C-alpha positions in Angstrom: 115.0 14.0 162.7 117.9 15.0 160.5 120.8 17.4 161.1 122.3 18.9 158.0 125.4 21.0 157.6 124.0 23.7 155.2 127.4 25.2 154.6 129.0 21.9 153.4 125.7 20.4 152.1 126.3 17.2 154.1 124.1 15.1 156.4 125.4 14.9 160.0 122.7 12.6 161.4 119.5 10.9 160.3 118.4 9.6 163.8 118.5 12.5 166.2 117.0 12.9 169.7 116.6 16.2 171.6 117.3 16.3 175.4 115.7 19.5 176.6 114.4 18.8 180.1 116.5 18.8 183.3 116.5 15.0 183.5 117.1 14.3 179.8 120.0 16.8 179.7 121.6 15.3 182.7 121.2 11.7 181.4 122.5 12.5 177.9 124.4 9.5 176.5 125.2 8.0 179.9 124.7 4.3 180.1 124.7 3.9 176.3 127.0 1.2 175.2 127.4 2.4 171.6 126.7 5.4 169.4 126.1 4.4 165.8 126.9 6.3 162.6 123.9 8.5 161.7 122.8 9.1 165.3 122.9 12.3 167.3 121.9 13.9 170.5 121.0 17.5 170.8 121.3 19.0 174.3 119.4 22.2 174.7 120.1 24.6 176.3 123.8 23.8 176.8 127.1 25.5 176.8 129.4 22.9 178.4 129.4 19.1 178.6 131.2 16.3 180.4 131.8 12.7 179.3 132.1 11.2 182.8 130.7 7.6 182.9 130.5 7.4 179.1 131.9 4.3 177.3 133.1 5.9 174.0 134.5 9.1 172.5 132.2 11.5 170.7 132.4 14.5 168.4 130.8 17.7 169.9 129.4 20.8 168.1 128.7 23.9 170.1 126.1 25.9 168.2 124.8 29.4 168.8 121.2 30.7 168.6 121.6 31.3 164.8 122.5 27.6 164.2 126.1 28.5 163.5 128.9 26.2 164.8 131.1 28.1 167.3 133.3 25.2 168.3 134.0 21.6 167.1 135.6 19.1 169.5 136.6 15.9 167.7 136.9 12.6 169.5 136.2 13.9 173.0 137.2 10.9 175.2 135.4 9.6 178.3 136.0 11.3 181.6 136.6 14.8 180.1 135.0 18.2 180.7 134.7 20.9 178.1 135.2 24.6 178.6 132.2 26.8 178.8 131.2 28.4 175.5 129.0 31.3 176.7 127.6 31.9 173.2 126.4 28.3 172.8 122.7 27.8 172.7 122.9 24.0 172.3 125.2 21.1 171.7 125.1 18.4 169.1 126.8 15.1 170.1 127.8 12.8 167.3 129.7 9.6 166.8 133.4 10.1 166.7 134.6 10.8 163.2 131.4 12.5 162.0 132.8 16.1 162.1 135.9 15.1 160.1 134.0 12.9 157.6 131.5 15.7 156.9 134.2 18.5 157.0 132.2 20.3 159.7 134.0 23.3 161.1 133.6 26.5 163.0 131.3 29.0 161.3 129.3 26.3 159.4 125.5 26.7 159.6 123.5 23.6 160.5 119.8 22.9 160.0 117.6 20.6 162.1 114.6 19.0 160.3 111.8 17.3 162.2 111.2 16.8 165.9 111.8 14.0 168.3 112.3 14.1 172.1 114.2 11.8 174.4 
């Protein structure tokens, strides 16, 4: 499954998994040792995340119901908690540096192509 930044015409991820059940949303990226370039995790629904028990920093996109980015957090380190973004419908977690390398920013529109569940 691919995630594309339609505004910037860039590919954010080629290998994406959706976590949309209670258990898969809680698990997220916990226990993963690495997060490779081109991978992503979508947590849906979601308006806040934590990085407790994670082993690496991540980029985080909070996205509204219209697939518009409402907040970008770059290089969120382990053992952190984000604020609550009440307008967020889902979160895209990406390897650190992805947001910067693709110039992804607030108000960009993303597109998700294909389906794959965790």
